[in-house]
C-alpha positions in Angstrom: -18.8 -24.0 -44.1 -20.8 -25.6 -41.2 -19.4 -28.8 -39.8 -22.8 -30.2 -39.2 -23.3 -33.3 -41.3 -26.7 -34.7 -42.2 -26.5 -38.0 -44.1 -29.3 -39.8 -46.0 -29.4 -43.6 -46.0 -32.2 -45.9 -46.9 -31.9 -49.7 -46.5 -29.2 -51.9 -45.0 -28.8 -55.3 -46.7 -26.1 -57.8 -47.7 -28.0 -59.2 -50.6 -30.1 -56.4 -52.2 -28.1 -54.9 -55.1 -30.1 -51.7 -55.2 -28.1 -48.5 -54.9 -30.1 -47.4 -51.9 -29.1 -50.4 -49.9 -25.7 -50.5 -48.3 -24.1 -53.4 -46.4 -23.8 -53.5 -42.7 -20.0 -53.7 -42.9 -20.0 -50.5 -45.0 -22.2 -48.7 -42.5 -19.8 -49.7 -39.7 -16.9 -48.3 -41.7 -18.8 -45.0 -42.1 -19.6 -44.7 -38.4 -16.0 -45.6 -37.3 -14.7 -42.9 -39.6 -17.1 -40.3 -38.2 -16.3 -41.2 -34.6 -12.5 -40.9 -35.4 -13.1 -37.5 -36.8 -14.8 -36.4 -33.5 -18.4 -36.3 -34.7 -21.2 -36.9 -32.2 -24.4 -38.5 -33.3 -27.6 -36.5 -32.9 -31.1 -36.6 -34.3 -32.0 -34.7 -37.4 -34.0 -32.1 -35.5 -31.2 -31.5 -33.0 -28.9 -30.8 -35.9 -31.3 -28.7 -38.0 -32.5 -26.6 -35.1 -29.0 -26.0 -33.8 -29.4 -27.4 -30.3 -26.5 -29.9 -30.9 -24.8 -28.3 -33.9 -21.0 -28.4 -33.1 -19.3 -31.4 -34.7 -22.6 -33.1 -35.0 -23.7 -35.8 -37.5 -27.3 -36.8 -38.0 -27.8 -40.3 -39.6 -31.2 -40.4 -41.3 -33.0 -43.3 -42.9 -35.7 -42.6 -45.5 -38.7 -45.0 -46.1 -38.6 -47.0 -42.8 -37.5 -50.2 -44.3 -37.6 -53.1 -41.9 -33.9 -53.7 -42.5 -33.2 -50.5 -40.5 -34.4 -52.0 -37.3 -33.0 -55.5 -38.0 -29.6 -54.5 -39.3 -28.9 -50.8 -38.7 -30.1 -50.5 -35.1 -27.5 -53.0 -33.7 -24.7 -51.3 -35.6 -25.6 -47.8 -34.5 -26.3 -48.8 -30.9 -22.8 -50.4 -30.7 -21.3 -47.2 -32.1 -23.4 -45.0 -29.7 -25.1 -43.1 -32.5 -28.9 -42.4 -32.6 -30.6 -41.9 -35.9 -33.7 -40.5 -37.5 -36.3 -42.5 -39.5 -38.6 -40.7 -41.9 -41.7 -42.9 -42.3 -44.3 -42.9 -45.1 -47.3 -43.6 -42.8 -49.7 -45.1 -45.3 -47.4 -48.1 -45.6 -46.3 -48.6 -42.0 -47.7 -51.8 -40.5 -49.1 -53.0 -43.8 -47.0 -56.1 -44.0 -46.7 -55.6 -47.7 -44.0 -54.3 -50.0 -44.0 -50.6 -50.4 -44.3 -49.2 -53.9 -43.6 -45.9 -55.7 -41.6 -44.9 -58.7 -38.0 -45.6 -58.0 -38.5 -48.9 -56.1 -41.3 -50.5 -58.1 -38.9 -52.6 -60.2 -38.1 -54.7 -57.1 -41.6 -55.7 -56.1 -42.0 -58.8 -58.2 -38.5 -60.4 -57.9 -36.5 -62.2 -55.3 -35.8 -59.0 -53.4 -39.4 -58.0 -52.9 -39.1 -58.6 -49.1 -36.5 -55.9 -48.9 -39.4 -53.4 -49.5 -41.2 -54.4 -46.4 -41.9 -51.5 -44.0 -41.6 -51.5 -40.3 -44.6 -51.8 -38.0 -45.8 -49.1 -35.6 -44.5 -51.2 -32.8 -41.0 -51.3 -34.4 -41.0 -47.6 -34.8 -42.0 -47.2 -31.2 -39.1 -49.4 -30.2 -36.7 -47.2 -32.1 -38.2 -44.1 -30.4 -37.6 -45.8 -27.1 -34.0 -46.2 -28.0 -33.6 -42.5 -28.5 -34.2 -42.4 -32.3 -36.3 -39.7 -33.9 -39.3 -40.7 -35.9 -40.2 -38.1 -38.6 -42.6 -37.9 -41.5 -41.9 -39.0 -45.1 -45.5 -38.0 -46.0 -48.3 -40.6 -46.3 -47.7 -42.1 -49.8 -44.3 -40.8 -50.9 -45.5 -38.5 -53.7 -43.6 -35.8 -55.6 -44.9 -32.9 -53.4 -44.5 -30.0 -55.9 -46.8 -31.8 -58.3 -49.7 -32.0 -55.8 -52.7 -29.7 -55.5 -52.9 -27.6 -52.3 -55.5 -29.9 -50.7 -53.5 -33.1 -51.5 -50.3 -31.4 -50.3 -51.9 -30.5 -47.0 -53.4 -34.0 -46.6 -50.0 -35.6 -47.2 -48.2 -33.4 -44.6 -50.9 -33.0 -42.0 -52.1 -36.6 -42.2 -48.7 -38.2 -41.8 -47.7 -36.0 -38.9 -51.0 -36.5 -37.1 -50.7 -40.3 -37.6 -47.2 -40.5 -36.2 -48.1 -38.5 -33.1 -51.3 -40.5 -32.5 -49.6 -43.9 -33.0 -46.4 -43.2 -31.1 -47.7 -40.7 -28.5 -44.7 -38.4 -29.3 -44.4 -35.1 -31.0 -43.4 -35.2 -34.7 -41.7 -32.0 -35.8 -39.5 -33.3 -38.7 -40.1 -34.1 -42.3 -38.1 -35.4 -45.3 -39.4 -34.4 -48.7 -39.8 -37.5 -50.8 -37.1 -37.7 -53.6 -35.7 -34.5 -51.9 -38.1 -32.4 -54.0 -39.5 -29.2 -52.6 -40.3 -25.6 -53.7 -41.4 -22.5 -51.8 -45.0 -23.7 -51.9 -44.1 -27.0 -50.4 -41.9 -25.4 -47.7 -44.7 -23.1 -46.8 -47.1 -26.0 -46.5 -44.7 -27.9 -44.3 -44.5 -24.9 -42.0 -48.3 -24.6 -42.0 -48.6 -28.3 -41.1 -46.6 -27.8 -38.0 -43.1 -29.0 -38.9 -40.1 -27.1 -37.6 -37.3 -29.0 -39.4 -37.3 -30.6 -42.9 -34.7 -32.2 -45.1 -34.1 -32.1 -48.8 -31.5 -34.0 -50.7 -28.5 -32.0 -52.0 -28.5 -32.4 -55.8 -25.8 -30.9 -57.9 -24.4 -27.7 -56.4 -24.3 -27.7 -52.6 -26.6 -25.0 -51.3 -26.6 -24.2 -47.6 -29.9 -24.3 -45.7 -32.2 -21.2 -46.1 -34.1 -22.2 -43.0 -34.6 -25.2 -40.7 -37.2 -26.4 -43.2 -34.6 -26.6 -46.0 -31.7 -28.7 -44.8 -29.5 -30.4 -47.4 -28.5 -34.0 -46.8 -25.6 -36.0 -48.3 -26.9 -39.1 -50.1 -25.0 -42.3 -49.1 -25.5 -45.2 -51.4 -24.1 -48.7 -52.2 -21.2 -47.5 -54.4 -19.8 -45.4 -51.5 -16.6 -47.2 -50.5 -14.7 -45.9 -47.5 -12.5 -43.6 -49.6 -15.5 -42.3 -51.6 -17.4 -41.7 -48.3 -14.6 -39.8 -46.8 -14.5 -37.5 -49.9 -18.3 -36.9 -49.9 -18.4 -35.9 -46.2 -15.2 -33.8 -46.3 -15.5 -30.0 -45.8 -13.3 -29.5 -48.8 -15.6 -31.4 -51.1 -18.7 -29.7 -49.8 -16.9 -26.4 -50.3 -16.2 -27.3 -53.9 -19.8 -28.4 -54.4 -20.8 -24.9 -53.2 -18.9 -23.1 -55.9 -19.7 -22.3 -59.6 -16.8 -24.6 -60.5 -19.0 -27.6 -59.5 -21.5 -26.6 -62.1 -18.8 -26.8 -64.7 -17.7 -30.2 -63.4 -21.3 -31.5 -63.6 -21.7 -30.2 -67.1 -18.6 -32.1 -68.3 -19.8 -35.3 -66.7 -23.6 -35.0 -67.3 -24.0 -37.8 -69.8 -22.4 -40.3 -67.5 -23.0 -38.7 -64.1 -23.5 -41.0 -61.2 -26.6 -40.0 -59.3 -25.2 -41.4 -56.1 -23.0 -38.4 -55.8 -26.0 -36.2 -55.3 
């Protein structure tokens, strides 16, 4: 079992009750625990490509919420950890709340401002701090459902935009919703990515290539004890066995998706 950890976060907020938004205090707890365990912070590409693999942890943030630069950056900077942001390029700099299935329910309420994306200037500022800016496609679609042309447009277009806007190479990708299949992975390779992340769902499957790296989803319900369990080698080892499939079946009706 590799001791490389790749964690998937989204937003950081004290007031947004969404499962994908953790508090700043909780993020601090997670980072302190990782530091005590001897983990070093690296970017996603460094972890996935093996250049900084030993005792490495890659903190990743999907969707490029503005709260990442306002709340997460100071916490990670104090802890001495870099991070990787995966940006859906069509929304960056729009000044409007992002929308796709899974977050749409928050657009019309009191928490609509939590869906605001970062600007290109803010992403550039993160890159200047040593963070990696990767692609989260253009519009955050379910990639396996797209036609070949639409798939190429999402992958090529987002990567090209990031490189043009930031003047930096973009080699990493996070598959929206964590969904991918062989056709999507082949398209990612064709688009020029060398590292890509999925979300580990159900049984823990090791990466089959640098374009197929599993991440541990970290959500609001993850207290410090629960976080310790999710990132432990023993728990990951259990999730890699057939026994985990049995566990899931017995809990399926009430299974908590934040464990995925």
